[in-house]
N, CA, C and O atoms as CSV, one atom per row, in Angstrom:
chain,resi,resn,atom,element,x,y,z
A,1,UNK,N,N,107.172,97.191,143.826
A,1,UNK,CA,C,108.292,96.801,142.994
A,1,UNK,C,C,107.856,95.776,141.938
A,1,UNK,O,O,108.243,95.873,140.773
A,2,UNK,N,N,107.041,94.790,142.360
A,2,UNK,CA,C,106.582,93.777,141.413
A,2,UNK,C,C,105.745,94.409,140.305
A,2,UNK,O,O,105.798,93.983,139.152
A,3,UNK,N,N,104.974,95.427,140.669
A,3,UNK,CA,C,104.130,96.110,139.687
A,3,UNK,C,C,104.975,96.805,138.622
A,3,UNK,O,O,104.605,96.797,137.447
A,4,UNK,N,N,106.080,97.393,138.999
A,4,UNK,CA,C,106.982,98.067,138.056
A,4,UNK,C,C,107.627,97.043,137.125
A,4,UNK,O,O,107.701,97.256,135.915
A,5,UNK,N,N,108.087,95.943,137.688
A,5,UNK,CA,C,108.715,94.894,136.874
A,5,UNK,C,C,107.694,94.314,135.894
A,5,UNK,O,O,108.006,94.105,134.721
A,6,UNK,N,N,106.487,94.058,136.369
A,6,UNK,CA,C,105.426,93.520,135.508
A,6,UNK,C,C,105.101,94.496,134.380
A,6,UNK,O,O,104.964,94.076,133.231
A,7,UNK,N,N,104.975,95.780,134.678
A,7,UNK,CA,C,104.690,96.798,133.664
A,7,UNK,C,C,105.817,96.882,132.636
A,7,UNK,O,O,105.563,97.003,131.438
A,8,UNK,N,N,107.043,96.818,133.101
A,8,UNK,CA,C,108.194,96.866,132.196
A,8,UNK,C,C,108.226,95.635,131.297
A,8,UNK,O,O,108.542,95.741,130.112
A,9,UNK,N,N,107.906,94.488,131.843
A,9,UNK,CA,C,107.879,93.245,131.061
A,9,UNK,C,C,106.831,93.326,129.963
A,9,UNK,O,O,107.096,92.940,128.825
A,10,UNK,N,N,105.657,93.817,130.289
A,10,UNK,CA,C,104.595,93.957,129.286
A,10,UNK,C,C,105.014,94.937,128.192
A,10,UNK,O,O,104.774,94.685,127.011
A,11,UNK,N,N,105.636,96.049,128.572
A,11,UNK,CA,C,106.085,97.024,127.583
A,11,UNK,C,C,107.121,96.421,126.640
A,11,UNK,O,O,107.071,96.660,125.433
A,12,UNK,N,N,108.048,95.651,127.171
A,12,UNK,CA,C,109.070,95.001,126.336
A,12,UNK,C,C,108.425,93.980,125.397
A,12,UNK,O,O,108.800,93.909,124.227
A,13,UNK,N,N,107.477,93.198,125.877
A,13,UNK,CA,C,106.794,92.219,125.031
A,13,UNK,C,C,106.027,92.887,123.898
A,13,UNK,O,O,106.074,92.420,122.760
A,14,UNK,N,N,105.328,93.968,124.194
A,14,UNK,CA,C,104.586,94.689,123.154
A,14,UNK,C,C,105.550,95.231,122.107
A,14,UNK,O,O,105.290,95.125,120.909
A,15,UNK,N,N,106.653,95.808,122.548
A,15,UNK,CA,C,107.647,96.333,121.604
A,15,UNK,C,C,108.216,95.216,120.737
A,15,UNK,O,O,108.361,95.380,119.526
A,16,UNK,N,N,108.539,94.083,121.353
A,16,UNK,CA,C,109.125,92.962,120.610
A,16,UNK,C,C,108.150,92.417,119.575
A,16,UNK,O,O,108.550,92.111,118.451
A,17,UNK,N,N,106.884,92.293,119.938
A,17,UNK,CA,C,105.891,91.768,118.992
A,17,UNK,C,C,105.679,92.709,117.816
A,17,UNK,O,O,105.567,92.252,116.678
A,18,UNK,N,N,105.621,93.997,118.063
A,18,UNK,CA,C,105.428,94.941,116.956
A,18,UNK,C,C,106.677,95.048,116.098
A,18,UNK,O,O,106.572,95.271,114.891
A,19,UNK,N,N,107.848,94.895,116.683
A,19,UNK,CA,C,109.092,94.964,115.910
A,19,UNK,C,C,109.250,93.763,114.990
A,19,UNK,O,O,109.935,93.855,113.971
A,20,UNK,N,N,108.628,92.638,115.330
A,20,UNK,CA,C,108.765,91.422,114.526
A,20,UNK,C,C,107.796,91.378,113.349
A,20,UNK,O,O,107.922,90.504,112.491
A,21,UNK,N,N,106.848,92.281,113.287
A,21,UNK,CA,C,105.883,92.289,112.188
A,21,UNK,C,C,106.526,92.817,110.918
A,21,UNK,O,O,107.334,93.743,110.986
A,22,UNK,N,N,106.188,92.248,109.740
A,22,UNK,CA,C,106.732,92.770,108.494
A,22,UNK,C,C,106.306,94.213,108.282
A,22,UNK,O,O,105.191,94.603,108.628
A,23,UNK,N,N,107.208,94.997,107.710
A,23,UNK,CA,C,106.864,96.375,107.388
A,23,UNK,C,C,105.784,96.383,106.320
A,23,UNK,O,O,105.691,95.434,105.541
A,24,UNK,N,N,104.946,97.449,106.258
A,24,UNK,CA,C,103.859,97.495,105.276
A,24,UNK,C,C,104.326,97.283,103.840
A,24,UNK,O,O,103.562,96.766,103.024
A,25,UNK,N,N,105.556,97.665,103.507
A,25,UNK,CA,C,106.059,97.461,102.153
A,25,UNK,C,C,106.424,96.006,101.901
A,25,UNK,O,O,106.741,95.629,100.773
A,26,UNK,N,N,106.380,95.199,102.934
A,26,UNK,CA,C,106.757,93.800,102.800
A,26,UNK,C,C,105.540,92.889,102.892
A,26,UNK,O,O,105.573,91.848,103.548
A,27,UNK,N,N,104.486,93.290,102.235
A,27,UNK,CA,C,103.256,92.512,102.148
A,27,UNK,C,C,102.914,92.324,100.683
A,27,UNK,O,O,103.310,93.129,99.840
A,28,UNK,N,N,102.187,91.275,100.380
A,28,UNK,CA,C,101.580,91.113,99.069
A,28,UNK,C,C,100.077,91.173,99.306
A,28,UNK,O,O,99.528,90.355,100.044
A,29,UNK,N,N,99.415,92.138,98.684
A,29,UNK,CA,C,97.964,92.268,98.788
A,29,UNK,C,C,97.328,91.433,97.686
A,29,UNK,O,O,97.627,91.624,96.507
A,30,UNK,N,N,96.454,90.509,98.063
A,30,UNK,CA,C,95.802,89.610,97.110
A,30,UNK,C,C,94.311,89.918,97.078
A,30,UNK,O,O,93.662,89.997,98.121
A,31,UNK,N,N,93.771,90.093,95.865
A,31,UNK,CA,C,92.336,90.323,95.686
A,31,UNK,C,C,91.774,89.210,94.816
A,31,UNK,O,O,92.328,88.901,93.761
A,32,UNK,N,N,90.680,88.609,95.254
A,32,UNK,CA,C,90.087,87.471,94.562
A,32,UNK,C,C,88.882,87.919,93.722
A,32,UNK,O,O,87.842,88.288,94.268
A,33,UNK,N,N,89.031,87.883,92.395
A,33,UNK,CA,C,87.926,88.195,91.484
A,33,UNK,C,C,87.494,86.974,90.683
A,33,UNK,O,O,86.807,87.112,89.670
A,34,UNK,N,N,87.886,85.777,91.123
A,34,UNK,CA,C,87.601,84.558,90.364
A,34,UNK,C,C,86.153,84.102,90.468
A,34,UNK,O,O,85.690,83.341,89.619
A,35,UNK,N,N,85.431,84.547,91.483
A,35,UNK,CA,C,84.074,84.067,91.707
A,35,UNK,C,C,84.032,82.764,92.481
A,35,UNK,O,O,82.957,82.203,92.696
A,36,UNK,N,N,85.194,82.274,92.903
A,36,UNK,CA,C,85.291,81.035,93.677
A,36,UNK,C,C,86.136,81.280,94.921
A,36,UNK,O,O,86.880,82.258,94.995
A,37,UNK,N,N,86.017,80.392,95.890
A,37,UNK,CA,C,86.914,80.431,97.039
A,37,UNK,C,C,88.275,79.911,96.591
A,37,UNK,O,O,88.365,78.920,95.867
A,38,UNK,N,N,89.335,80.594,97.032
A,38,UNK,CA,C,90.689,80.165,96.681
A,38,UNK,C,C,91.501,79.922,97.943
A,38,UNK,O,O,91.262,80.528,98.988
A,39,UNK,N,N,92.464,79.022,97.820
A,39,UNK,CA,C,93.443,78.772,98.874
A,39,UNK,C,C,94.736,79.427,98.414
A,39,UNK,O,O,95.239,79.132,97.330
A,40,UNK,N,N,95.274,80.319,99.243
A,40,UNK,CA,C,96.488,81.063,98.886
A,40,UNK,C,C,97.597,80.647,99.836
A,40,UNK,O,O,97.403,80.630,101.051
A,41,UNK,N,N,98.777,80.306,99.280
A,41,UNK,CA,C,99.905,79.894,100.114
A,41,UNK,C,C,101.213,80.135,99.379
A,41,UNK,O,O,101.233,80.344,98.166
A,42,UNK,N,N,102.304,80.103,100.133
A,42,UNK,CA,C,103.629,80.133,99.538
A,42,UNK,C,C,103.898,78.764,98.943
A,42,UNK,O,O,103.568,77.751,99.561
A,43,UNK,N,N,104.490,78.707,97.754
A,43,UNK,CA,C,104.812,77.437,97.111
A,43,UNK,C,C,105.756,76.639,97.998
A,43,UNK,O,O,106.788,77.152,98.430
A,44,UNK,N,N,105.414,75.411,98.264
A,44,UNK,CA,C,106.260,74.540,99.065
A,44,UNK,C,C,106.052,74.678,100.559
A,44,UNK,O,O,106.654,73.925,101.324
A,45,UNK,N,N,105.228,75.604,101.002
A,45,UNK,CA,C,105.001,75.799,102.435
A,45,UNK,C,C,103.719,75.071,102.824
A,45,UNK,O,O,102.634,75.454,102.387
A,46,UNK,N,N,103.831,74.042,103.629
A,46,UNK,CA,C,102.663,73.267,104.026
A,46,UNK,C,C,101.989,73.830,105.267
A,46,UNK,O,O,100.904,73.379,105.636
A,47,UNK,N,N,102.610,74.806,105.918
A,47,UNK,CA,C,102.061,75.356,107.160
A,47,UNK,C,C,101.157,76.546,106.894
A,47,UNK,O,O,100.052,76.614,107.432
A,48,UNK,N,N,101.615,77.492,106.066
A,48,UNK,CA,C,100.873,78.735,105.860
A,48,UNK,C,C,99.879,78.580,104.712
A,48,UNK,O,O,100.262,78.209,103.603
A,49,UNK,N,N,98.619,78.861,104.973
A,49,UNK,CA,C,97.597,78.819,103.933
A,49,UNK,C,C,96.437,79.695,104.373
A,49,UNK,O,O,96.064,79.705,105.546
A,50,UNK,N,N,95.874,80.425,103.431
A,50,UNK,CA,C,94.721,81.282,103.706
A,50,UNK,C,C,93.610,80.942,102.731
A,50,UNK,O,O,93.865,80.701,101.551
A,51,UNK,N,N,92.366,80.920,103.223
A,51,UNK,CA,C,91.192,80.760,102.366
A,51,UNK,C,C,90.665,82.154,102.062
A,51,UNK,O,O,90.512,82.982,102.961
A,52,UNK,N,N,90.394,82.401,100.804
A,52,UNK,CA,C,89.935,83.720,100.376
A,52,UNK,C,C,88.630,83.558,99.613
A,52,UNK,O,O,88.587,82.905,98.571
A,53,UNK,N,N,87.569,84.154,100.135
A,53,UNK,CA,C,86.250,84.028,99.517
A,53,UNK,C,C,86.151,84.906,98.268
A,53,UNK,O,O,86.967,85.811,98.092
A,54,UNK,N,N,85.164,84.655,97.397
A,54,UNK,CA,C,84.991,85.462,96.196
A,54,UNK,C,C,84.811,86.935,96.548
A,54,UNK,O,O,84.001,87.281,97.408
A,55,UNK,N,N,85.564,87.792,95.882
A,55,UNK,CA,C,85.495,89.227,96.127
A,55,UNK,C,C,86.287,89.682,97.333
A,55,UNK,O,O,86.348,90.879,97.613
A,56,UNK,N,N,86.893,88.758,98.049
A,56,UNK,CA,C,87.653,89.095,99.251
A,56,UNK,C,C,89.090,89.466,98.946
A,56,UNK,O,O,89.567,89.300,97.824
A,57,UNK,N,N,89.770,89.968,99.961
A,57,UNK,CA,C,91.183,90.293,99.819
A,57,UNK,C,C,91.906,89.934,101.109
A,57,UNK,O,O,91.289,89.797,102.166
A,58,UNK,N,N,93.220,89.785,101.006
A,58,UNK,CA,C,94.043,89.393,102.139
A,58,UNK,C,C,95.437,89.970,101.950
A,58,UNK,O,O,95.869,90.216,100.823
A,59,UNK,N,N,96.136,90.184,103.054
A,59,UNK,CA,C,97.545,90.603,103.019
A,59,UNK,C,C,98.393,89.406,103.423
A,59,UNK,O,O,98.182,88.817,104.484
A,60,UNK,N,N,99.348,89.049,102.579
A,60,UNK,CA,C,100.236,87.933,102.859
A,60,UNK,C,C,101.587,88.520,103.293
A,60,UNK,O,O,102.189,89.284,102.538
A,61,UNK,N,N,102.072,88.182,104.488
A,61,UNK,CA,C,103.346,88.729,104.939
A,61,UNK,C,C,104.521,88.132,104.175
A,61,UNK,O,O,104.540,86.943,103.855
A,62,UNK,N,N,105.497,88.986,103.893
A,62,UNK,CA,C,106.742,88.559,103.271
A,62,UNK,C,C,107.818,88.661,104.340
A,62,UNK,O,O,107.967,89.708,104.969
A,63,UNK,N,N,108.561,87.599,104.550
A,63,UNK,CA,C,109.560,87.555,105.602
A,63,UNK,C,C,110.680,88.542,105.315
A,63,UNK,O,O,111.206,88.590,104.203
A,64,UNK,N,N,111.043,89.330,106.324
A,64,UNK,CA,C,112.146,90.267,106.153
A,64,UNK,C,C,113.465,89.511,106.158
A,64,UNK,O,O,113.570,88.433,106.743
A,65,UNK,N,N,114.460,90.075,105.511
A,65,UNK,CA,C,115.777,89.463,105.474
A,65,UNK,C,C,115.939,88.442,104.380
A,65,UNK,O,O,116.985,87.800,104.293
A,66,UNK,N,N,114.947,88.271,103.548
A,66,UNK,CA,C,115.050,87.319,102.461
A,66,UNK,C,C,113.710,87.084,101.827
A,66,UNK,O,O,112.685,87.560,102.316
A,67,UNK,N,N,113.715,86.354,100.746
A,67,UNK,CA,C,112.479,86.121,100.006
A,67,UNK,C,C,111.845,84.783,100.331
A,67,UNK,O,O,110.717,84.522,99.914
A,68,UNK,N,N,112.528,83.946,101.051
A,68,UNK,CA,C,111.990,82.617,101.318
A,68,UNK,C,C,111.193,82.600,102.601
A,68,UNK,O,O,111.549,83.275,103.566
A,69,UNK,N,N,110.117,81.832,102.620
A,69,UNK,CA,C,109.283,81.686,103.815
A,69,UNK,C,C,109.323,80.226,104.242
A,69,UNK,O,O,108.758,79.353,103.582
A,70,UNK,N,N,109.991,79.981,105.343
A,70,UNK,CA,C,110.094,78.621,105.900
A,70,UNK,C,C,110.542,77.595,104.859
A,70,UNK,O,O,110.015,76.484,104.816
A,71,UNK,N,N,111.501,77.961,104.032
A,71,UNK,CA,C,112.025,77.046,103.041
A,71,UNK,C,C,111.202,76.973,101.770
A,71,UNK,O,O,111.552,76.231,100.852
A,72,UNK,N,N,110.103,77.737,101.697
A,72,UNK,CA,C,109.265,77.716,100.499
A,72,UNK,C,C,109.927,78.529,99.394
A,72,UNK,O,O,110.708,79.443,99.658
A,73,UNK,N,N,109.608,78.185,98.174
A,73,UNK,CA,C,110.127,78.949,97.055
A,73,UNK,C,C,109.507,80.335,97.046
A,73,UNK,O,O,108.469,80.571,97.664
A,74,UNK,N,N,110.154,81.240,96.341
A,74,UNK,CA,C,109.735,82.635,96.299
A,74,UNK,C,C,108.587,82.831,95.318
A,74,UNK,O,O,108.702,83.596,94.360
A,75,UNK,N,N,107.485,82.139,95.561
A,75,UNK,CA,C,106.316,82.225,94.694
A,75,UNK,C,C,105.069,81.942,95.525
A,75,UNK,O,O,105.057,81.040,96.362
A,76,UNK,N,N,104.015,82.730,95.279
A,76,UNK,CA,C,102.742,82.507,95.963
A,76,UNK,C,C,101.802,81.819,94.982
A,76,UNK,O,O,101.751,82.178,93.805
A,77,UNK,N,N,101.061,80.833,95.466
A,77,UNK,CA,C,100.160,80.045,94.632
A,77,UNK,C,C,98.731,80.193,95.165
A,77,UNK,O,O,98.497,80.168,96.373
A,78,UNK,N,N,97.788,80.347,94.238
A,78,UNK,CA,C,96.368,80.379,94.592
A,78,UNK,C,C,95.667,79.301,93.785
A,78,UNK,O,O,95.846,79.210,92.570
A,79,UNK,N,N,94.866,78.482,94.462
A,79,UNK,CA,C,94.106,77.427,93.789
A,79,UNK,C,C,92.633,77.591,94.108
A,79,UNK,O,O,92.246,77.749,95.266
A,80,UNK,N,N,91.810,77.551,93.054
A,80,UNK,CA,C,90.365,77.675,93.237
A,80,UNK,C,C,89.777,76.322,93.614
A,80,UNK,O,O,90.433,75.288,93.484
A,81,UNK,N,N,88.538,76.342,94.080
A,81,UNK,CA,C,87.873,75.092,94.442
A,81,UNK,C,C,87.649,74.194,93.227
A,81,UNK,O,O,87.530,72.977,93.372
A,82,UNK,N,N,87.591,74.787,92.022
A,82,UNK,CA,C,87.403,73.982,90.808
A,82,UNK,C,C,88.728,73.489,90.229
A,82,UNK,O,O,88.735,72.756,89.241
A,83,UNK,N,N,89.854,73.887,90.839
A,83,UNK,CA,C,91.146,73.370,90.391
A,83,UNK,C,C,91.998,74.325,89.567
A,83,UNK,O,O,93.113,73.966,89.189
A,84,UNK,N,N,91.511,75.533,89.275
A,84,UNK,CA,C,92.361,76.481,88.550
A,84,UNK,C,C,93.490,76.933,89.465
A,84,UNK,O,O,93.309,77.070,90.675
A,85,UNK,N,N,94.662,77.163,88.870
A,85,UNK,CA,C,95.841,77.530,89.653
A,85,UNK,C,C,96.476,78.798,89.085
A,85,UNK,O,O,96.651,78.938,87.874
A,86,UNK,N,N,96.814,79.713,89.988
A,86,UNK,CA,C,97.464,80.972,89.617
A,86,UNK,C,C,98.744,81.102,90.439
A,86,UNK,O,O,98.806,80.631,91.574
A,87,UNK,N,N,99.772,81.745,89.861
A,87,UNK,CA,C,101.017,81.956,90.592
A,87,UNK,C,C,101.417,83.425,90.550
A,87,UNK,O,O,101.129,84.131,89.583
A,88,UNK,N,N,102.077,83.873,91.598
A,88,UNK,CA,C,102.590,85.227,91.709
A,88,UNK,C,C,104.069,85.133,92.059
A,88,UNK,O,O,104.444,84.555,93.079
A,89,UNK,N,N,104.916,85.719,91.183
A,89,UNK,CA,C,106.362,85.672,91.381
A,89,UNK,C,C,106.945,84.609,90.488
A,89,UNK,O,O,106.215,84.038,89.677
A,90,UNK,N,N,108.186,84.322,90.592
A,90,UNK,CA,C,109.125,85.050,91.411
A,90,UNK,C,C,109.518,86.389,90.781
A,90,UNK,O,O,109.441,86.509,89.559
A,91,UNK,N,N,109.923,87.371,91.528
A,91,UNK,CA,C,110.015,87.329,92.979
A,91,UNK,C,C,108.757,87.870,93.624
A,91,UNK,O,O,108.240,88.911,93.219
A,92,UNK,N,N,108.271,87.172,94.615
A,92,UNK,CA,C,107.147,87.670,95.411
A,92,UNK,C,C,107.664,88.493,96.583
A,92,UNK,O,O,106.881,89.122,97.295
A,93,UNK,N,N,108.976,88.490,96.786
A,93,UNK,CA,C,109.540,89.178,97.949
A,93,UNK,C,C,109.444,90.690,97.840
A,93,UNK,O,O,109.556,91.384,98.850
A,94,UNK,N,N,109.239,91.216,96.645
A,94,UNK,CA,C,109.166,92.668,96.493
A,94,UNK,C,C,107.807,93.208,96.911
A,94,UNK,O,O,107.615,94.422,96.986
A,95,UNK,N,N,106.877,92.324,97.178
A,95,UNK,CA,C,105.551,92.770,97.583
A,95,UNK,C,C,104.749,93.250,96.386
A,95,UNK,O,O,105.072,92.939,95.239
A,96,UNK,N,N,103.710,94.004,96.664
A,96,UNK,CA,C,102.884,94.523,95.590
A,96,UNK,C,C,101.449,94.069,95.716
A,96,UNK,O,O,101.006,93.628,96.776
A,97,UNK,N,N,100.733,94.183,94.616
A,97,UNK,CA,C,99.323,93.798,94.587
A,97,UNK,C,C,99.131,92.717,93.536
A,97,UNK,O,O,99.674,92.801,92.435
A,98,UNK,N,N,98.358,91.711,93.887
A,98,UNK,CA,C,98.073,90.597,92.989
A,98,UNK,C,C,96.567,90.449,92.932
A,98,UNK,O,O,95.923,90.183,93.947
A,99,UNK,N,N,95.999,90.623,91.730
A,99,UNK,CA,C,94.569,90.465,91.535
A,99,UNK,C,C,94.314,89.196,90.738
A,99,UNK,O,O,94.772,89.061,89.604
A,100,UNK,N,N,93.581,88.272,91.337
A,100,UNK,CA,C,93.224,87.024,90.655
A,100,UNK,C,C,92.094,87.338,89.675
A,100,UNK,O,O,91.075,87.906,90.070
A,101,UNK,N,N,92.264,86.974,88.407
A,101,UNK,CA,C,91.297,87.387,87.369
A,101,UNK,C,C,89.948,86.685,87.448
A,101,UNK,O,O,89.838,85.564,87.944
A,102,UNK,N,N,88.933,87.367,86.949
A,102,UNK,CA,C,87.592,86.799,86.848
A,102,UNK,C,C,87.563,85.827,85.681
A,102,UNK,O,O,88.377,85.900,84.760
A,103,UNK,N,N,86.609,84.922,85.745
A,103,UNK,CA,C,86.399,84.072,84.582
A,103,UNK,C,C,86.792,82.705,84.780
A,103,UNK,O,O,86.663,81.888,83.868
């Protein structure tokens, strides 16, 4: 009996975790062509931040049910190690692809 309950609990947890993930259309794909490492984050969000190496790419999740992420404005910001700053949005909630320019 315990084995059945344990198996059911694991199945429910797996379902819940996959259901909470943003749908593929709710991502922003970021590609770094700047030649520098960049820090990518939602504007105003001090918790979420990703480091992206030169030539690298990353998927940034967009929260379902709205465009705001933890109270951050609806804009994604990328800053290079040399201090250049790029912005994506508003609205960033529609998703899409963002390529940081070379140079």
